[in-house]
C-alpha positions as CSV (number, residue, x, y, z in Angstrom):
1,M,0.0,0.0,0.0
2,V,1.2,3.5,-0.8
3,D,0.4,5.7,2.2
4,S,1.8,9.0,1.0
5,Y,2.2,11.0,-2.2
6,D,4.8,13.0,-4.0
7,F,4.8,16.8,-4.0
8,L,4.0,16.7,-7.7
9,Q,0.6,15.4,-6.5
10,S,0.2,18.3,-4.0
11,D,-2.4,21.1,-4.2
12,Q,0.5,23.5,-4.1
13,W,2.1,22.1,-7.2
14,R,-1.2,22.0,-9.1
15,L,-2.0,25.6,-8.1
16,F,1.5,26.7,-9.2
17,Q,0.9,25.2,-12.6
18,E,-2.4,27.1,-12.8
19,K,-0.6,30.4,-12.0
20,N,1.8,29.4,-14.9
21,G,-1.2,29.3,-17.3
22,R,-2.0,25.5,-17.3
23,K,-5.5,24.2,-16.5
24,S,-5.8,21.4,-13.9
25,F,-8.3,19.4,-12.0
26,L,-8.2,17.1,-8.9
27,V,-9.9,13.7,-8.6
28,R,-9.9,12.5,-5.0
29,Q,-11.8,9.6,-3.4
30,G,-10.6,8.6,0.1
31,F,-6.9,7.9,-0.2
32,S,-6.9,7.7,-4.0
33,R,-5.7,10.9,-5.7
34,A,-5.0,12.2,-9.2
35,S,-3.9,15.8,-9.3
36,S,-4.1,16.3,-13.1
37,L,-2.6,18.8,-15.4
38,V,-4.1,19.6,-18.8
39,H,-1.4,20.0,-21.6
40,L,-2.2,21.6,-25.0
41,L,-0.3,20.5,-28.1
42,P,-0.5,22.2,-31.6
43,F,-2.8,20.3,-34.0
44,V,-3.4,17.4,-31.6
45,G,-5.2,19.2,-28.8
46,R,-5.2,18.3,-25.2
47,Y,-3.9,15.5,-23.1
48,V,-4.0,15.0,-19.3
49,Y,-0.9,14.4,-17.3
50,V,-1.0,12.9,-13.8
51,P,2.6,13.4,-12.5
52,H,3.9,10.7,-10.2
53,G,0.4,9.2,-10.1
54,P,-2.4,8.3,-9.9
55,V,-2.0,7.4,-6.3
56,F,-4.2,4.5,-5.2
57,D,-4.1,1.4,-3.0
58,V,-3.6,-1.7,-5.2
59,S,-4.6,-3.9,-2.2
60,D,-8.2,-2.6,-2.3
61,P,-9.3,-2.7,-5.9
62,S,-13.0,-2.7,-5.0
63,S,-12.8,1.0,-4.0
64,L,-11.2,2.1,-7.3
65,P,-13.8,1.9,-10.1
66,G,-15.5,5.2,-9.0
67,F,-12.2,6.9,-8.8
68,F,-11.0,6.0,-12.2
69,D,-14.5,6.6,-13.8
70,E,-14.2,10.2,-12.5
71,L,-10.6,10.6,-13.8
72,F,-11.6,9.3,-17.3
73,S,-14.8,11.4,-17.3
74,C,-13.0,14.6,-16.3
75,S,-10.3,14.0,-19.0
76,I,-12.8,13.3,-21.7
77,S,-14.8,16.4,-20.7
78,C,-11.8,18.6,-21.2
79,G,-11.2,17.2,-24.7
80,A,-8.1,15.1,-23.8
81,G,-7.0,12.5,-26.4
82,W,-5.1,10.5,-23.7
83,I,-4.1,10.4,-20.1
84,R,-0.4,10.3,-19.3
85,V,0.5,8.6,-16.0
86,D,3.5,7.7,-13.9
87,P,2.8,4.4,-12.2
88,L,4.4,4.3,-8.8
89,S,5.4,0.6,-8.8
90,Q,5.1,-2.5,-10.9
91,E,2.0,-3.4,-9.0
92,H,0.4,-0.1,-10.0
93,L,1.5,-0.6,-13.6
94,S,0.0,-4.1,-13.7
95,F,-3.3,-2.9,-12.2
96,L,-3.6,0.0,-14.7
97,F,-2.8,-2.3,-17.6
98,A,-5.5,-4.8,-16.6
99,Y,-8.1,-2.2,-15.6
100,C,-7.7,-0.3,-18.9
101,A,-8.0,-3.6,-20.8
102,R,-11.3,-4.4,-19.1
103,L,-12.6,-0.9,-20.1
104,G,-11.4,-1.2,-23.7
105,Y,-8.7,1.5,-23.5
106,S,-5.2,0.9,-24.9
107,F,-2.5,1.3,-22.3
108,V,0.9,1.9,-24.0
109,R,4.4,3.1,-23.1
110,A,4.8,6.8,-23.7
111,S,7.4,8.1,-26.2
112,H,9.4,9.5,-23.4
113,D,9.4,9.6,-19.6
114,M,8.1,12.8,-18.1
115,Q,10.0,12.3,-14.8
116,P,13.3,10.6,-14.1
117,K,12.9,6.9,-14.3
118,S,15.6,6.2,-11.8
119,V,16.3,8.4,-8.8
120,F,18.8,8.3,-5.9
121,V,17.1,8.4,-2.5
122,V,19.1,8.4,0.7
123,D,17.5,6.8,3.7
124,L,17.8,9.2,6.7
125,N,16.8,6.7,9.4
126,S,20.3,6.6,10.9
127,S,22.3,8.9,13.1
128,Q,24.0,11.9,11.4
129,E,27.4,10.2,12.3
130,D,26.3,7.0,10.6
131,L,25.1,8.8,7.5
132,F,28.4,10.6,7.2
133,A,30.3,7.3,7.7
134,S,28.1,5.6,5.0
135,M,29.2,8.0,2.3
136,K,32.0,7.2,-0.1
137,S,35.4,8.3,1.2
138,K,35.9,10.8,-1.6
139,T,32.6,12.5,-0.8
140,R,33.5,12.8,2.9
141,Y,36.9,14.2,1.9
142,N,35.3,16.8,-0.3
143,I,32.9,17.9,2.4
144,R,35.7,18.4,4.8
145,L,37.7,20.2,2.1
146,A,34.8,22.7,1.5
147,Q,34.6,23.3,5.2
148,K,38.3,23.9,5.5
149,K,38.3,26.2,2.5
150,G,35.6,28.3,4.2
151,V,32.6,27.6,1.9
152,E,29.5,29.2,3.6
153,I,26.0,27.7,3.2
154,V,23.1,30.3,3.3
155,V,19.5,29.1,3.8
156,S,17.3,32.0,2.7
157,R,14.5,33.0,0.3
158,E,15.4,36.7,0.4
159,K,15.1,38.4,-3.0
160,K,18.8,38.8,-3.4
161,N,19.4,35.1,-3.0
162,I,16.6,34.2,-5.3
163,D,18.0,36.6,-7.9
164,S,21.5,35.0,-7.4
165,F,19.9,31.5,-7.9
166,C,18.2,32.6,-11.1
167,D,21.5,34.2,-12.4
168,L,23.4,31.0,-11.7
169,V,20.7,28.9,-13.4
170,E,21.0,31.1,-16.5
171,Q,24.9,30.8,-16.4
172,T,24.6,27.0,-16.1
173,A,22.2,26.8,-19.0
174,R,24.5,28.8,-21.3
175,R,27.6,26.8,-20.2
176,K,26.0,23.4,-20.7
177,K,23.9,24.6,-23.8
178,V,20.7,23.3,-22.3
179,R,17.3,24.8,-21.7
180,F,16.2,25.8,-18.2
181,H,12.9,27.3,-17.1
182,S,12.5,31.1,-17.2
183,R,13.1,33.4,-14.2
184,E,9.4,34.0,-13.9
185,Y,8.7,30.3,-13.7
186,Y,11.1,29.9,-10.7
187,L,9.7,33.0,-9.0
188,Q,6.1,31.7,-9.3
189,M,7.2,28.2,-8.1
190,I,8.9,29.6,-5.0
191,E,6.0,31.8,-4.2
192,S,3.5,28.9,-4.5
193,F,5.1,27.1,-1.5
194,S,5.6,28.3,2.0
195,V,9.0,29.1,3.3
196,E,8.9,25.8,5.3
197,E,8.0,23.7,2.2
198,M,10.4,25.1,-0.4
199,V,13.8,26.2,0.7
200,L,16.6,27.8,-1.2
201,Y,20.2,26.7,-0.3
202,S,23.1,28.7,-1.6
203,A,26.9,28.1,-1.3
204,F,29.2,31.1,-1.2
205,F,33.0,31.3,-1.5
206,D,35.0,34.5,-1.4
207,G,31.7,36.4,-1.5
208,Q,30.6,34.8,-4.7
209,I,27.7,32.3,-5.1
210,V,29.1,29.1,-6.5
211,A,26.3,26.6,-6.1
212,S,22.6,26.6,-5.3
213,A,19.8,24.2,-4.8
214,L,16.0,24.5,-4.5
215,I,14.6,21.9,-2.1
216,V,11.0,20.8,-1.4
217,F,10.2,19.4,2.0
218,F,6.9,17.5,1.6
219,D,5.2,14.6,3.4
220,G,8.4,13.4,5.2
221,R,10.7,13.6,2.2
222,A,13.2,16.2,1.1
223,T,13.5,16.5,-2.7
224,Y,16.2,18.2,-4.8
225,L,14.1,20.0,-7.4
226,H,16.5,22.4,-9.2
227,G,20.1,23.4,-8.9
228,A,23.0,25.1,-10.5
229,S,26.7,25.6,-10.1
230,S,29.4,27.9,-11.2
231,D,32.6,26.9,-13.1
232,R,34.5,29.2,-10.8
233,Y,36.1,27.8,-7.7
234,R,35.2,24.2,-8.6
235,N,38.2,23.2,-6.5
236,V,36.5,24.2,-3.2
237,M,33.9,21.4,-3.6
238,A,31.0,23.6,-2.6
239,P,28.2,21.3,-4.0
240,H,29.3,18.5,-1.6
241,L,29.0,20.7,1.5
242,L,25.7,22.2,0.1
243,H,24.0,18.8,-0.1
244,W,25.5,17.6,3.2
245,K,23.8,20.6,4.8
246,I,20.5,19.8,3.0
247,L,20.8,16.2,4.2
248,C,21.4,17.2,7.8
249,D,18.5,19.7,7.7
250,A,16.2,17.1,6.3
251,K,17.0,14.7,9.1
252,E,16.5,17.4,11.7
253,R,13.1,18.1,10.2
254,G,12.2,14.5,10.7
255,C,12.3,13.5,7.0
256,S,12.8,9.8,6.4
257,S,14.6,10.3,3.0
258,Y,16.4,12.7,0.8
259,D,15.6,12.3,-3.0
260,L,18.6,13.7,-5.0
261,G,16.8,13.2,-8.3
262,G,17.6,11.5,-11.5
263,V,20.6,9.2,-12.0
264,T,21.7,6.8,-14.8
265,I,21.5,3.1,-14.4
266,P,23.3,0.4,-16.5
267,G,21.7,-0.1,-19.9
268,D,19.7,3.2,-19.9
269,E,21.1,5.0,-22.9
270,H,18.7,7.9,-22.5
271,T,20.4,9.0,-19.2
272,A,24.1,8.3,-20.2
273,S,24.7,12.0,-20.0
274,L,24.0,11.8,-16.3
275,A,27.1,9.7,-15.6
276,E,29.1,12.5,-13.8
277,V,26.0,13.7,-11.9
278,T,25.3,10.0,-10.9
279,R,28.8,9.6,-9.4
280,F,28.3,12.8,-7.4
281,K,24.9,11.8,-6.0
282,M,25.7,8.2,-5.3
283,G,28.7,9.3,-3.2
284,F,26.3,10.3,-0.5
285,S,25.4,6.7,0.3
286,S,27.8,4.0,-0.8
287,S,25.3,1.1,-0.2
288,T,22.2,2.6,-1.7
289,E,20.8,1.4,-5.1
290,P,18.7,3.8,-7.2
291,V,14.9,3.6,-7.0
292,V,13.6,2.6,-10.5
293,Y,10.1,3.5,-11.5
294,P,8.2,1.8,-14.3
295,G,8.2,4.9,-16.4
296,T,5.5,7.0,-18.2
297,Y,2.5,5.4,-19.9
298,D,-0.5,6.7,-21.9
299,I,-4.1,5.6,-21.6
300,I,-5.5,6.3,-25.0
301,L,-9.0,7.8,-25.0
302,S,-9.0,8.9,-28.7
303,P,-7.1,6.6,-31.0
304,L,-7.3,9.1,-33.9
305,K,-5.8,12.0,-31.8
306,Y,-3.1,9.7,-30.5
307,R,-2.1,8.5,-34.0
308,V,-1.8,12.1,-35.1
309,Y,0.3,12.8,-32.1
310,L,2.6,9.9,-32.9
311,L,2.9,11.0,-36.5
312,L,3.8,14.6,-35.6
313,S,6.3,13.3,-33.1
314,W,7.9,11.1,-35.8
315,L,8.0,14.0,-38.3
316,R,9.7,16.3,-35.6
317,S,12.5,13.8,-35.2
318,F,13.7,14.7,-38.7
319,V,13.7,18.4,-38.1
């Protein structure tokens, strides 16, 4: 039984998405929950995305028909051609596959995963001393080096720190030639969560910001949401001390785990670019294996719309 849900299923996240211009709806019956976002694509129209969900108890299937009937009804009412879901486990995946088959809906693997398929989650149910000892020796060395060099960790959502975080994100995007969210997106996101729920950590060296991380504390788990780092002063190992501080704070808050986000696993060619990031994250617990989710799947409500979507996706691959 799943007895909690991810912050992506929270009211705060759904309302933030609405502030950002996206329609949404919530289906909730007892414990079952589907906080759903309506996406709009050119030519194809709408589809519904249920991030890290739907959340439901696979051990009590008799309670679920009404819940799923409402989810399908709301999705059809808003004109969605399919419902995109992130099953939480193999049991959830099997249930959804069988349930959709009974109703006559096709249930297929999505063309890409909306969320990281494999994440690295550190169990915090040990003493701080044991957590430090369980790290890889190189990680412990780098944390001590950052402390010795005088790296300072600031925990603050003051405007100047938010501005510095956004500046650093933009620098990182230019350096790595990748796309990040806009400054307005981050500002709206931060404003949508309380200061206790979304916390900004910044690492400074010699008066300069060199690393930053946006952390969500929700339902007993700390989650690394977004981060950035500078190419300057890489030798002071600021990110190591930054995440050690986050880990310690999460434990003091009573969190049972710290989710450092996506990592690569053997055989996953789509995340090969995460190799360096994976080594960094896995250094924080030498005995922990990544958590692997089933991935993203689509429940097809309109076969015609879905075929058009697949065709357009195929054509875009040649552009």
